[in-house]
Steps between C-alpha positions, in 0.01 A plus 500: 500500500531244233534208755187637680304520171581146429415378858161680483427374151576132578294507825203675347495307170560182683216546747275607196486139391329406823262781475426427136407149582267625769368784279388251226257354747311837497547612139547334153846518345458775247284716715756470770782591260307794380412632844872462615641686187246782506546548881874507449458761221286728723746470772787594292308804353414611852859474601607720203239757586585512871871538431439764234685303227437519128244253350602578144545206271855559374559210259160365393618212269753326739284562800194336338721215390624450860136510620379246247780255580594542869161605601220365276672192353643388826175534697297332213722199447556452886115518562426264211761254616341508838161420344637208302740350762431649844731699727766218530825448321363683193504834679859452604584465128506873461832510688659358202502856412867548586598237231308699225653826641848370467440381150334838391723737695813384303388592145271793593689679777852359461497370857708186560559282804878508563754318721383407843146625419443165320530314840211720637296460187545123487425453877188708499362345175582143627314579825208617294492176300488302827210706625306488174572117442435510131506127495200483738252767367163338567313769276383513146741589215294805421533629856881443496523685164288792633720524811813514287334767271435709812880473585594593160270813493650601837848464359427692175328774700815529732744522206278763325495704814875484542542617146263779531668635823834484325375740221228711664508670846156365607363542860500152654168551697316659186633210274364245756164679516464512122606126477208412740249708317586345165460152669192579703269626230498187270487280819180673609361445144605130519347447841178641361501282184602161659202336665603445865333467842429824684739641744414430871580830675589473865734649751772236459493534116523878522804457721653260257422728199642801684831317566522354150425831337690753706787297609540212243414707204569877574794482728666182381492575125650843584770340705564250209541800264722653755721191527520462119616848475810443712623145414532302176161338400636142536615580848172659609322197364717254699458720809132471494538119539468560875129529435427131438687408809295736709182370334581148587577595856184696546287236331636212708460697827142632402358175369695262729674328210821304540824609347663266247870431512541604129335835577738559796805429276359731236434781744857457636647534143297801430607655820862422432475650149333817621762529779775466250340761260478744795865432600620559141299818472640631841860413388434679163371812682801507719728500200338810346657838575295758679271718278718808558811326377319389187405841384 
């Protein structure tokens, strides 16, 4: 189930970059972000109601903190970065998130990278550097800083979520729904306050909005919570690096762009690192005794 969740997450989030680029032709950035977040929140609430699960807010303080960082902060800084620098290398800067998660998970959660895990971490992070090409970012300094702030917000929210789940038995779907609600309300206010061009409603835009709301926001953020709940935060953050690889593949195929040699090397390094992480996880699971013998 974990491998399936990672595959769906990487494919959906990867393709979302292409749809986001297309969606911005119909809607201004902050209005698009508000529509996506509010649509995701509604989809999650409907899922809870249809499944007959509790919608009660169990841990208000931590849940609001997660929503403000991983939801609101992430979307605001990412959208602002796109306004300042466009949907190029700046957007990919958010995938420096694993670096910040590695740094935060050690002191906050006591999670450390050990032994052969370092080979997987170094391989995936080296591949990320080659894809981002920090030496060749043709965007403004402000846009780069905003992209890094989005990554930091995502990392902080992930660590906060991991710490909450370690202390309070919170329903994952309900937690994700409340996270989206906390993010959606300020985003709608921001979209109303910031002067932008009107949204151009059309059938293609509604389709893009439906996918990015229901799949990219509601389903994928729930899957991300599910993954975080089952593996260390640093490992989950490295595992999601399959997303920029998928994003580049879809982008090149959709817009007819040529692959760069450095990108291909970077994707190979990320793939190798993720494969090693999976192998180490499989070996560790085989060493664990059956649940019945551990009781």
